[in-house]
C-alpha positions in Angstrom: 41.3 -45.9 -35.5 38.4 -46.0 -37.9 36.1 -47.3 -35.2 37.3 -44.5 -32.8 36.5 -41.8 -35.4 33.1 -43.4 -36.1 32.3 -43.5 -32.4 33.5 -39.9 -31.8 31.4 -38.7 -34.8 28.4 -40.6 -33.6 28.7 -39.2 -30.0 29.3 -35.7 -31.4 26.3 -36.0 -33.6 24.0 -37.4 -30.9 25.1 -34.8 -28.3 25.0 -32.0 -30.8 21.4 -32.8 -31.6 20.6 -33.0 -27.9 22.3 -29.7 -27.2 20.5 -28.0 -30.1 17.2 -29.5 -29.1 17.7 -28.3 -25.5 18.6 -24.8 -26.7 15.6 -24.8 -29.0 13.3 -25.9 -26.1 14.7 -23.1 -23.9 14.4 -20.4 -26.5 10.9 -21.4 -27.7 9.7 -22.3 -24.2 10.8 -18.9 -22.8 9.0 -17.1 -25.7 5.9 -19.2 -25.1 6.0 -18.5 -21.4 6.3 -14.7 -22.0 3.4 -14.9 -24.5 1.3 -16.8 -22.0 2.1 -14.2 -19.3 1.0 -11.4 -21.5 -2.1 -13.3 -22.5 -3.1 -14.0 -18.9 -2.5 -10.3 -18.0 -4.6 -9.0 -20.9 -7.4 -11.6 -20.4 -7.6 -10.8 -16.7 -7.8 -7.1 -17.4 -10.6 -7.6 -20.0 -12.4 -9.9 -17.6 -12.5 -7.1 -15.0 -10.2 -9.0 -12.6 -8.9 -7.2 -9.5 -5.9 -5.1 -10.6 -4.1 -6.2 -7.5 -4.2 -9.9 -8.6 -3.5 -9.5 -12.3 0.4 -9.2 -12.1 0.5 -12.0 -9.5 -1.3 -14.6 -11.6 0.5 -13.5 -14.8 3.9 -14.0 -13.1 2.8 -17.2 -11.5 1.9 -18.7 -14.9 5.2 -17.5 -16.3 7.2 -19.2 -13.5 5.3 -22.5 -13.8 5.8 -22.7 -17.6 9.4 -21.8 -17.3 10.0 -24.5 -14.7 8.5 -27.0 -17.2 10.7 -25.7 -20.0 13.8 -26.3 -17.9 12.7 -29.8 -17.0 12.0 -30.5 -20.7 15.5 -29.3 -21.7 17.1 -31.4 -19.0 15.2 -34.5 -20.3 16.4 -33.9 -23.9 20.0 -33.8 -22.6 19.5 -37.1 -20.9 19.5 -35.8 -17.4 17.1 -37.9 -15.2 14.3 -35.6 -14.2 13.9 -37.5 -10.9 17.5 -36.9 -9.9 17.3 -33.3 -11.2 14.2 -32.6 -9.1 16.0 -34.1 -6.1 19.0 -31.8 -6.8 16.8 -28.8 -7.2 15.0 -29.7 -4.0 18.3 -29.9 -2.1 19.5 -26.7 -3.6 16.1 -25.1 -2.9 16.5 -26.0 0.8 19.9 -24.5 0.9 18.7 -21.3 -0.8 15.7 -21.2 1.5 18.0 -21.2 4.6 20.2 -18.5 3.0 17.3 -16.3 1.9 14.9 -16.5 4.8 14.1 -12.8 4.7 13.3 -13.0 1.0 11.0 -16.0 1.5 9.4 -14.1 4.3 8.6 -11.3 1.9 7.2 -13.9 -0.5 4.9 -15.4 2.1 3.8 -11.9 3.2 3.1 -11.0 -0.5 0.9 -14.0 -0.9 -1.0 -13.1 2.3 -1.5 -9.5 1.1 -2.8 -10.7 -2.3 -5.0 -13.3 -0.6 -6.6 -11.3 2.2 -6.3 -7.9 0.5 -6.2 -5.4 3.3 -5.8 -2.8 0.6 -6.0 -2.4 -3.1 -4.3 -0.5 -5.8 -5.3 3.2 -5.5 -6.0 3.1 -1.8 -4.4 5.6 0.6 -2.7 3.6 3.4 -0.3 3.9 6.2 1.7 0.7 6.4 5.3 -0.4 7.1 6.2 2.9 8.7 5.2 5.0 5.7 2.1 6.3 4.0 1.0 6.8 0.5 -1.2 5.7 -2.4 -0.8 2.0 -3.4 0.6 1.7 -6.9 1.6 -1.9 -7.1 1.4 -5.0 -4.8 4.2 -7.4 -5.9 5.2 -10.8 -4.6 8.1 -9.4 -2.6 7.4 -5.7 -2.3 4.6 -3.1 -2.3 5.1 0.2 -4.1 3.6 3.4 -2.6 3.5 6.9 -3.9 3.6 9.7 -1.3 1.5 12.9 -1.7 4.7 14.8 -2.7 5.1 12.2 -5.6 8.0 10.2 -4.1 8.0 6.5 -4.9 8.6 4.2 -1.9 9.1 0.4 -2.1 8.3 -1.4 1.1 9.1 -5.1 1.8 5.9 -7.1 2.2 7.0 -8.7 5.5 7.4 -5.2 7.0 3.8 -4.4 6.0 2.2 -7.6 7.1 4.1 -7.5 10.5 2.9 -3.9 11.3 -0.4 -2.1 11.7 -2.1 -1.2 8.5 -4.3 1.9 8.2 -6.4 2.1 5.1 -7.9 5.5 4.7 -9.8 4.6 1.5 -11.5 1.4 2.7 -14.7 3.1 3.9 -16.9 5.5 1.9 -17.0 8.2 4.7 -14.5 9.8 7.1 -14.9 12.0 10.1 -13.1 15.4 10.3 -11.8 16.2 13.8 -11.3 19.8 14.5 -10.8 21.7 17.8 -12.0 25.3 17.9 -11.2 27.5 21.0 -13.1 30.6 21.9 -12.5 33.2 24.7 -13.8 32.5 28.2 -15.9 35.7 28.0 -17.7 34.7 24.8 -21.3 33.4 24.6 -20.9 29.6 24.3 -24.4 29.2 22.9 -23.7 31.7 20.2 -20.3 30.1 19.5 -22.0 26.6 19.1 -24.8 27.9 16.8 -22.2 29.8 14.7 -20.1 26.7 14.2 -23.1 24.5 13.4 -24.3 27.1 10.8 -20.9 27.2 9.1 -20.7 23.5 8.9 -24.2 23.0 7.6 -23.5 25.6 4.9 -20.9 23.3 3.3 -22.8 20.9 0.9 -20.0 18.2 1.3 -20.8 17.7 5.0 -23.2 14.7 5.4 -26.4 14.8 7.4 -26.0 11.2 8.5 -24.0 10.7 10.6 -24.9 14.1 12.1 -22.0 16.5 12.8 -21.0 16.9 16.5 -20.3 20.3 18.0 -19.8 20.2 21.8 -17.8 21.9 24.5 -15.0 19.4 25.2 -12.4 21.1 27.5 -11.7 24.2 29.5 -8.2 25.0 28.4 -5.5 27.2 29.9 -6.8 30.2 27.9 -9.8 29.0 25.9 -13.0 27.1 25.9 -12.5 24.3 23.4 -15.2 22.9 21.1 -14.8 19.6 19.3 -16.1 19.9 15.8 -16.7 16.5 14.0 -18.5 16.6 10.7 -18.6 13.5 8.3 -17.8 13.7 4.6 -17.3 11.4 1.7 -13.8 10.0 1.8 -12.6 11.7 -1.5 -13.8 15.1 -0.1 -11.9 14.8 3.2 -8.9 17.1 2.7 -10.7 19.7 0.6 -13.5 20.0 3.1 -11.2 20.1 6.1 -9.2 23.0 4.7 -12.3 24.9 3.6 -14.0 24.5 7.0 -10.9 25.6 8.9 -10.9 28.8 6.9 -14.7 29.3 7.1 -14.8 28.7 10.8 -12.0 31.3 11.5 -13.7 34.0 9.4 -17.3 33.1 10.6 -16.5 33.1 14.3 -14.7 36.5 14.1 -17.7 37.9 12.0 -20.0 36.8 14.8 -18.1 38.9 17.3 -16.4 36.0 18.9 -12.7 35.8 19.4 -9.8 33.3 19.3 -7.7 33.8 22.5 -4.0 33.8 22.5 -2.1 31.8 25.1 -1.7 34.0 28.2 0.5 33.9 31.2 0.1 36.0 34.3 3.3 37.1 36.0 3.2 38.3 39.6 6.2 40.2 40.9 6.7 40.6 44.7 9.1 43.1 46.1 10.3 42.5 49.6 11.1 45.7 51.5 14.7 45.8 52.7 15.2 46.1 56.5 
């Protein structure tokens, strides 16, 4: 009886120390992993790293350290790490088969962070939606629409679709169509449009603006108007030119035709 009590006390003491040691490793290790993640984030930001990659590397360091912490705690409890890794591998395979979509998002996130078709702050159209990129995560990308709606798009949907990056280049072309009446002087219309465009300081000289007759419409002669501007000036210049062209063309004595339809009525005389 005495030997049984001694053995029980010895086992309880041994396993109690092991459990306490494992818990201590988990608690301290998790705290250290969080501190390292914060340090990596701050250090990357101070070093001027790409804001797109900062959260990715910080979370990657956190996950790697946390994995080591769990293995260390398992070793203290006497669990063979080799067997544990084999069990984790088998469980990982089962989880991978069950979460194929999630792993697809992960792989797509790594591709987006590696090849970087866009960066934080870019205006893009991707995954069936458009907006300004706020965050590129491992699984999802967060966009903010012009009307301030937050949209979270799975990375696999973005990488599997066409991506339009409106902020990638320094300049953009404004495409306008201006129609004048068939009876108007086309040379006067062209010179008027060119004068209005050149009066806006935001319009670039190189590439030169294009103003040409493009189509003979149903009720108007249509000019294509294609000035180039700096990308940040795109919308403000487009709206200002639309207003200035309307007012300037009318001031020059030209007119904007309305859609017209001629109706011919034939009356057949009764016998």
